[in-house]
PyMOL Python script that loads the backbone (N, CA, C, O; Angstrom):
from pymol import cmd

cmd.read_pdbstr("""\
ATOM      1  N   MET A   1     104.025  69.678  55.965  1.00  0.00           N
ATOM      2  CA  MET A   1     102.824  68.943  56.243  1.00  0.00           C
ATOM      3  C   MET A   1     102.459  69.095  57.722  1.00  0.00           C
ATOM      4  O   MET A   1     103.331  69.144  58.590  1.00  0.00           O
ATOM      5  N   ARG A   2     101.207  69.167  57.975  1.00  0.00           N
ATOM      6  CA  ARG A   2     100.719  69.401  59.330  1.00  0.00           C
ATOM      7  C   ARG A   2     100.550  68.079  60.082  1.00  0.00           C
ATOM      8  O   ARG A   2     100.033  67.100  59.545  1.00  0.00           O
ATOM      9  N   ASN A   3     100.998  68.081  61.334  1.00  0.00           N
ATOM     10  CA  ASN A   3     100.877  66.897  62.174  1.00  0.00           C
ATOM     11  C   ASN A   3      99.512  66.923  62.858  1.00  0.00           C
ATOM     12  O   ASN A   3      99.186  67.900  63.531  1.00  0.00           O
ATOM     13  N   ARG A   4      98.712  65.876  62.702  1.00  0.00           N
ATOM     14  CA  ARG A   4      97.355  65.839  63.242  1.00  0.00           C
ATOM     15  C   ARG A   4      97.317  65.339  64.688  1.00  0.00           C
ATOM     16  O   ARG A   4      96.233  65.239  65.262  1.00  0.00           O
ATOM     17  N   ASN A   5      98.457  65.026  65.290  1.00  0.00           N
ATOM     18  CA  ASN A   5      98.479  64.487  66.642  1.00  0.00           C
ATOM     19  C   ASN A   5      98.709  65.547  67.710  1.00  0.00           C
ATOM     20  O   ASN A   5      98.750  65.219  68.896  1.00  0.00           O
ATOM     21  N   ASN A   6      98.858  66.802  67.321  1.00  0.00           N
ATOM     22  CA  ASN A   6      99.100  67.840  68.324  1.00  0.00           C
ATOM     23  C   ASN A   6      97.790  68.512  68.730  1.00  0.00           C
ATOM     24  O   ASN A   6      96.724  68.143  68.238  1.00  0.00           O
ATOM     25  N   MET A   7      97.866  69.493  69.621  1.00  0.00           N
ATOM     26  CA  MET A   7      96.676  70.155  70.156  1.00  0.00           C
ATOM     27  C   MET A   7      95.924  70.960  69.102  1.00  0.00           C
ATOM     28  O   MET A   7      94.749  71.269  69.304  1.00  0.00           O
ATOM     29  N   ASP A   8      96.560  71.309  67.986  1.00  0.00           N
ATOM     30  CA  ASP A   8      95.880  72.079  66.947  1.00  0.00           C
ATOM     31  C   ASP A   8      94.815  71.259  66.244  1.00  0.00           C
ATOM     32  O   ASP A   8      93.937  71.827  65.594  1.00  0.00           O
ATOM     33  N   SER A   9      94.867  69.955  66.355  1.00  0.00           N
ATOM     34  CA  SER A   9      93.875  69.118  65.687  1.00  0.00           C
ATOM     35  C   SER A   9      92.558  69.079  66.453  1.00  0.00           C
ATOM     36  O   SER A   9      91.553  68.597  65.931  1.00  0.00           O
ATOM     37  N   MET A  10      92.552  69.585  67.690  1.00  0.00           N
ATOM     38  CA  MET A  10      91.333  69.629  68.477  1.00  0.00           C
ATOM     39  C   MET A  10      90.444  70.752  67.949  1.00  0.00           C
ATOM     40  O   MET A  10      90.921  71.863  67.717  1.00  0.00           O
ATOM     41  N   GLY A  11      89.161  70.472  67.759  1.00  0.00           N
ATOM     42  CA  GLY A  11      88.260  71.487  67.257  1.00  0.00           C
ATOM     43  C   GLY A  11      87.883  72.494  68.333  1.00  0.00           C
ATOM     44  O   GLY A  11      88.087  72.262  69.525  1.00  0.00           O
ATOM     45  N   TRP A  12      87.326  73.624  67.886  1.00  0.00           N
ATOM     46  CA  TRP A  12      86.947  74.669  68.831  1.00  0.00           C
ATOM     47  C   TRP A  12      85.830  74.216  69.752  1.00  0.00           C
ATOM     48  O   TRP A  12      85.796  74.596  70.922  1.00  0.00           O
ATOM     49  N   GLY A  13      84.927  73.418  69.241  1.00  0.00           N
ATOM     50  CA  GLY A  13      83.838  72.923  70.076  1.00  0.00           C
ATOM     51  C   GLY A  13      84.345  72.090  71.236  1.00  0.00           C
ATOM     52  O   GLY A  13      83.859  72.218  72.360  1.00  0.00           O
ATOM     53  N   LEU A  14      85.325  71.232  70.966  1.00  0.00           N
ATOM     54  CA  LEU A  14      85.898  70.404  72.017  1.00  0.00           C
ATOM     55  C   LEU A  14      86.672  71.257  73.023  1.00  0.00           C
ATOM     56  O   LEU A  14      86.620  71.000  74.225  1.00  0.00           O
ATOM     57  N   ARG A  15      87.379  72.258  72.540  1.00  0.00           N
ATOM     58  CA  ARG A  15      88.113  73.150  73.451  1.00  0.00           C
ATOM     59  C   ARG A  15      87.153  73.899  74.368  1.00  0.00           C
ATOM     60  O   ARG A  15      87.403  74.025  75.567  1.00  0.00           O
ATOM     61  N   ILE A  16      86.063  74.391  73.806  1.00  0.00           N
ATOM     62  CA  ILE A  16      85.078  75.111  74.614  1.00  0.00           C
ATOM     63  C   ILE A  16      84.429  74.167  75.616  1.00  0.00           C
ATOM     64  O   ILE A  16      84.216  74.546  76.767  1.00  0.00           O
ATOM     65  N   ALA A  17      84.110  72.946  75.198  1.00  0.00           N
ATOM     66  CA  ALA A  17      83.501  71.970  76.102  1.00  0.00           C
ATOM     67  C   ALA A  17      84.440  71.623  77.253  1.00  0.00           C
ATOM     68  O   ALA A  17      84.002  71.516  78.398  1.00  0.00           O
ATOM     69  N   ILE A  18      85.711  71.448  76.963  1.00  0.00           N
ATOM     70  CA  ILE A  18      86.690  71.163  78.010  1.00  0.00           C
ATOM     71  C   ILE A  18      86.809  72.361  78.953  1.00  0.00           C
ATOM     72  O   ILE A  18      86.882  72.181  80.168  1.00  0.00           O
ATOM     73  N   GLY A  19      86.829  73.580  78.410  1.00  0.00           N
ATOM     74  CA  GLY A  19      86.897  74.785  79.238  1.00  0.00           C
ATOM     75  C   GLY A  19      85.694  74.913  80.157  1.00  0.00           C
ATOM     76  O   GLY A  19      85.843  75.239  81.335  1.00  0.00           O
ATOM     77  N   ILE A  20      84.507  74.659  79.632  1.00  0.00           N
ATOM     78  CA  ILE A  20      83.301  74.722  80.448  1.00  0.00           C
ATOM     79  C   ILE A  20      83.353  73.641  81.526  1.00  0.00           C
ATOM     80  O   ILE A  20      82.972  73.887  82.670  1.00  0.00           O
ATOM     81  N   GLY A  21      83.818  72.459  81.168  1.00  0.00           N
ATOM     82  CA  GLY A  21      83.935  71.382  82.153  1.00  0.00           C
ATOM     83  C   GLY A  21      84.904  71.723  83.268  1.00  0.00           C
ATOM     84  O   GLY A  21      84.638  71.423  84.432  1.00  0.00           O
ATOM     85  N   VAL A  22      86.016  72.341  82.932  1.00  0.00           N
ATOM     86  CA  VAL A  22      87.004  72.734  83.946  1.00  0.00           C
ATOM     87  C   VAL A  22      86.421  73.805  84.863  1.00  0.00           C
ATOM     88  O   VAL A  22      86.594  73.738  86.080  1.00  0.00           O
ATOM     89  N   VAL A  23      85.736  74.786  84.292  1.00  0.00           N
ATOM     90  CA  VAL A  23      85.136  75.855  85.096  1.00  0.00           C
ATOM     91  C   VAL A  23      84.068  75.276  86.026  1.00  0.00           C
ATOM     92  O   VAL A  23      83.999  75.659  87.194  1.00  0.00           O
ATOM     93  N   LEU A  24      83.239  74.363  85.529  1.00  0.00           N
ATOM     94  CA  LEU A  24      82.229  73.735  86.374  1.00  0.00           C
ATOM     95  C   LEU A  24      82.858  72.912  87.491  1.00  0.00           C
ATOM     96  O   LEU A  24      82.383  72.941  88.626  1.00  0.00           O
ATOM     97  N   ALA A  25      83.927  72.178  87.175  1.00  0.00           N
ATOM     98  CA  ALA A  25      84.591  71.358  88.194  1.00  0.00           C
ATOM     99  C   ALA A  25      85.183  72.242  89.285  1.00  0.00           C
ATOM    100  O   ALA A  25      85.055  71.931  90.469  1.00  0.00           O
ATOM    101  N   VAL A  26      85.825  73.332  88.902  1.00  0.00           N
ATOM    102  CA  VAL A  26      86.403  74.244  89.894  1.00  0.00           C
ATOM    103  C   VAL A  26      85.292  74.871  90.739  1.00  0.00           C
ATOM    104  O   VAL A  26      85.452  75.030  91.950  1.00  0.00           O
ATOM    105  N   GLY A  27      84.177  75.226  90.114  1.00  0.00           N
ATOM    106  CA  GLY A  27      83.054  75.797  90.853  1.00  0.00           C
ATOM    107  C   GLY A  27      82.456  74.821  91.846  1.00  0.00           C
ATOM    108  O   GLY A  27      82.149  75.191  92.979  1.00  0.00           O
ATOM    109  N   VAL A  28      82.289  73.571  91.424  1.00  0.00           N
ATOM    110  CA  VAL A  28      81.727  72.554  92.326  1.00  0.00           C
ATOM    111  C   VAL A  28      82.665  72.307  93.502  1.00  0.00           C
ATOM    112  O   VAL A  28      82.215  72.198  94.643  1.00  0.00           O
ATOM    113  N   ILE A  29      83.942  72.220  93.235  1.00  0.00           N
ATOM    114  CA  ILE A  29      84.914  72.003  94.313  1.00  0.00           C
ATOM    115  C   ILE A  29      84.925  73.200  95.261  1.00  0.00           C
ATOM    116  O   ILE A  29      84.939  73.025  96.479  1.00  0.00           O
ATOM    117  N   GLY A  30      84.919  74.415  94.712  1.00  0.00           N
ATOM    118  CA  GLY A  30      84.919  75.611  95.542  1.00  0.00           C
ATOM    119  C   GLY A  30      83.673  75.724  96.403  1.00  0.00           C
ATOM    120  O   GLY A  30      83.763  76.056  97.585  1.00  0.00           O
ATOM    121  N   LEU A  31      82.504  75.448  95.818  1.00  0.00           N
ATOM    122  CA  LEU A  31      81.270  75.508  96.597  1.00  0.00           C
ATOM    123  C   LEU A  31      81.224  74.415  97.650  1.00  0.00           C
ATOM    124  O   LEU A  31      80.669  74.620  98.729  1.00  0.00           O
ATOM    125  N   GLY A  32      81.793  73.267  97.355  1.00  0.00           N
ATOM    126  CA  GLY A  32      81.846  72.199  98.345  1.00  0.00           C
ATOM    127  C   GLY A  32      82.703  72.567  99.532  1.00  0.00           C
ATOM    128  O   GLY A  32      82.338  72.301 100.677  1.00  0.00           O
ATOM    129  N   ILE A  33      83.845  73.181  99.263  1.00  0.00           N
ATOM    130  CA  ILE A  33      84.731  73.607 100.349  1.00  0.00           C
ATOM    131  C   ILE A  33      84.068  74.726 101.147  1.00  0.00           C
ATOM    132  O   ILE A  33      84.089  74.709 102.377  1.00  0.00           O
ATOM    133  N   TYR A  34      83.481  75.694 100.451  1.00  0.00           N
ATOM    134  CA  TYR A  34      82.816  76.810 101.138  1.00  0.00           C
ATOM    135  C   TYR A  34      81.628  76.308 101.963  1.00  0.00           C
ATOM    136  O   TYR A  34      81.449  76.731 103.106  1.00  0.00           O
ATOM    137  N   GLY A  35      80.829  75.428 101.405  1.00  0.00           N
ATOM    138  CA  GLY A  35      79.670  74.902 102.118  1.00  0.00           C
ATOM    139  C   GLY A  35      80.048  74.072 103.325  1.00  0.00           C
ATOM    140  O   GLY A  35      79.288  73.995 104.290  1.00  0.00           O
ATOM    141  N   GLY A  36      81.212  73.452 103.283  1.00  0.00           N
ATOM    142  CA  GLY A  36      81.654  72.655 104.420  1.00  0.00           C
ATOM    143  C   GLY A  36      82.199  73.494 105.556  1.00  0.00           C
ATOM    144  O   GLY A  36      82.240  73.032 106.696  1.00  0.00           O
ATOM    145  N   ARG A  37      82.616  74.705 105.275  1.00  0.00           N
ATOM    146  CA  ARG A  37      83.238  75.551 106.306  1.00  0.00           C
ATOM    147  C   ARG A  37      82.285  76.574 106.912  1.00  0.00           C
ATOM    148  O   ARG A  37      82.436  76.939 108.077  1.00  0.00           O
ATOM    149  N   VAL A  38      81.322  77.034 106.151  1.00  0.00           N
ATOM    150  CA  VAL A  38      80.454  78.107 106.631  1.00  0.00           C
ATOM    151  C   VAL A  38      79.411  77.535 107.592  1.00  0.00           C
ATOM    152  O   VAL A  38      78.920  76.421 107.411  1.00  0.00           O
ATOM    153  N   GLN A  39      79.092  78.316 108.604  1.00  0.00           N
ATOM    154  CA  GLN A  39      78.089  77.922 109.589  1.00  0.00           C
ATOM    155  C   GLN A  39      76.865  78.815 109.411  1.00  0.00           C
ATOM    156  O   GLN A  39      77.002  79.995 109.088  1.00  0.00           O
ATOM    157  N   PRO A  40      75.676  78.265 109.617  1.00  0.00           N
ATOM    158  CA  PRO A  40      74.484  79.110 109.470  1.00  0.00           C
ATOM    159  C   PRO A  40      74.403  80.151 110.580  1.00  0.00           C
ATOM    160  O   PRO A  40      74.839  79.913 111.706  1.00  0.00           O
ATOM    161  N   ARG A  41      73.842  81.300 110.245  1.00  0.00           N
ATOM    162  CA  ARG A  41      73.673  82.358 111.231  1.00  0.00           C
ATOM    163  C   ARG A  41      72.612  81.949 112.236  1.00  0.00           C
ATOM    164  O   ARG A  41      71.609  81.327 111.884  1.00  0.00           O
ATOM    165  N   THR A  42      72.841  82.297 113.461  1.00  0.00           N
ATOM    166  CA  THR A  42      71.841  82.049 114.490  1.00  0.00           C
ATOM    167  C   THR A  42      71.258  83.381 114.929  1.00  0.00           C
ATOM    168  O   THR A  42      71.982  84.364 115.084  1.00  0.00           O
ATOM    169  N   HIS A  43      69.969  83.409 115.126  1.00  0.00           N
ATOM    170  CA  HIS A  43      69.304  84.612 115.590  1.00  0.00           C
ATOM    171  C   HIS A  43      68.240  84.204 116.600  1.00  0.00           C
ATOM    172  O   HIS A  43      67.688  83.106 116.523  1.00  0.00           O
ATOM    173  N   PRO A  44      67.957  85.090 117.541  1.00  0.00           N
ATOM    174  CA  PRO A  44      66.956  84.741 118.557  1.00  0.00           C
ATOM    175  C   PRO A  44      65.555  84.699 117.956  1.00  0.00           C
ATOM    176  O   PRO A  44      65.202  85.518 117.108  1.00  0.00           O
ATOM    177  N   VAL A  45      64.779  83.749 118.402  1.00  0.00           N
ATOM    178  CA  VAL A  45      63.391  83.627 117.960  1.00  0.00           C
ATOM    179  C   VAL A  45      62.504  83.975 119.148  1.00  0.00           C
ATOM    180  O   VAL A  45      62.648  83.417 120.236  1.00  0.00           O
ATOM    181  N   GLU A  46      61.594  84.896 118.921  1.00  0.00           N
ATOM    182  CA  GLU A  46      60.720  85.345 119.994  1.00  0.00           C
ATOM    183  C   GLU A  46      59.308  84.841 119.720  1.00  0.00           C
ATOM    184  O   GLU A  46      58.744  85.106 118.658  1.00  0.00           O
ATOM    185  N   GLN A  47      58.753  84.131 120.656  1.00  0.00           N
ATOM    186  CA  GLN A  47      57.406  83.613 120.502  1.00  0.00           C
ATOM    187  C   GLN A  47      56.443  84.526 121.253  1.00  0.00           C
ATOM    188  O   GLN A  47      56.654  84.837 122.426  1.00  0.00           O
ATOM    189  N   ILE A  48      55.394  84.947 120.572  1.00  0.00           N
ATOM    190  CA  ILE A  48      54.419  85.833 121.168  1.00  0.00           C
ATOM    191  C   ILE A  48      53.240  84.987 121.632  1.00  0.00           C
ATOM    192  O   ILE A  48      52.614  84.274 120.847  1.00  0.00           O
ATOM    193  N   VAL A  49      52.955  85.086 122.931  1.00  0.00           N
ATOM    194  CA  VAL A  49      51.835  84.353 123.503  1.00  0.00           C
ATOM    195  C   VAL A  49      50.620  85.256 123.450  1.00  0.00           C
ATOM    196  O   VAL A  49      50.698  86.402 123.891  1.00  0.00           O
ATOM    197  N   PRO A  50      49.492  84.779 122.923  1.00  0.00           N
ATOM    198  CA  PRO A  50      48.308  85.639 122.831  1.00  0.00           C
ATOM    199  C   PRO A  50      47.782  86.050 124.195  1.00  0.00           C
ATOM    200  O   PRO A  50      47.877  85.301 125.168  1.00  0.00           O
ATOM    201  N   ASN A  51      47.236  87.233 124.249  1.00  0.00           N
ATOM    202  CA  ASN A  51      46.700  87.768 125.494  1.00  0.00           C
ATOM    203  C   ASN A  51      45.312  87.161 125.724  1.00  0.00           C
ATOM    204  O   ASN A  51      44.488  87.121 124.810  1.00  0.00           O
ATOM    205  N   ASP A  52      45.060  86.687 126.953  1.00  0.00           N
ATOM    206  CA  ASP A  52      43.765  86.077 127.254  1.00  0.00           C
ATOM    207  C   ASP A  52      42.629  87.083 127.285  1.00  0.00           C
ATOM    208  O   ASP A  52      41.464  86.698 127.183  1.00  0.00           O
ATOM    209  N   ARG A  53      42.939  88.349 127.423  1.00  0.00           N
ATOM    210  CA  ARG A  53      41.889  89.373 127.525  1.00  0.00           C
ATOM    211  C   ARG A  53      41.317  89.757 126.162  1.00  0.00           C
ATOM    212  O   ARG A  53      40.290  90.431 126.092  1.00  0.00           O
ATOM    213  N   LEU A  54      41.962  89.341 125.095  1.00  0.00           N
ATOM    214  CA  LEU A  54      41.432  89.675 123.771  1.00  0.00           C
ATOM    215  C   LEU A  54      40.243  88.783 123.455  1.00  0.00           C
ATOM    216  O   LEU A  54      40.236  87.613 123.839  1.00  0.00           O
ATOM    217  N   PRO A  55      39.223  89.317 122.753  1.00  0.00           N
ATOM    218  CA  PRO A  55      38.095  88.467 122.405  1.00  0.00           C
ATOM    219  C   PRO A  55      38.529  87.381 121.405  1.00  0.00           C
ATOM    220  O   PRO A  55      39.354  87.624 120.524  1.00  0.00           O
ATOM    221  N   SER A  56      37.968  86.215 121.560  1.00  0.00           N
ATOM    222  CA  SER A  56      38.374  85.112 120.685  1.00  0.00           C
ATOM    223  C   SER A  56      37.356  84.819 119.622  1.00  0.00           C
ATOM    224  O   SER A  56      37.555  83.916 118.808  1.00  0.00           O
TER     225      SER A  56
END
""", "prot")
cmd.dss("prot")
cmd.show_as("cartoon", "prot")
cmd.util.cbc("prot")
cmd.orient("prot")
């Protein structure tokens, strides 16, 4: 007789849902750690002042 209290009694849908939940949790944690450590790139900004000799 089969014991219904072991992991085999879990349906495939529940197993897939748990797997997706674990993958999402690991992704959220990983992105949180990465986002907390990375710094934005800095680049020089050049402002062009219009020439007064050009017609307006």
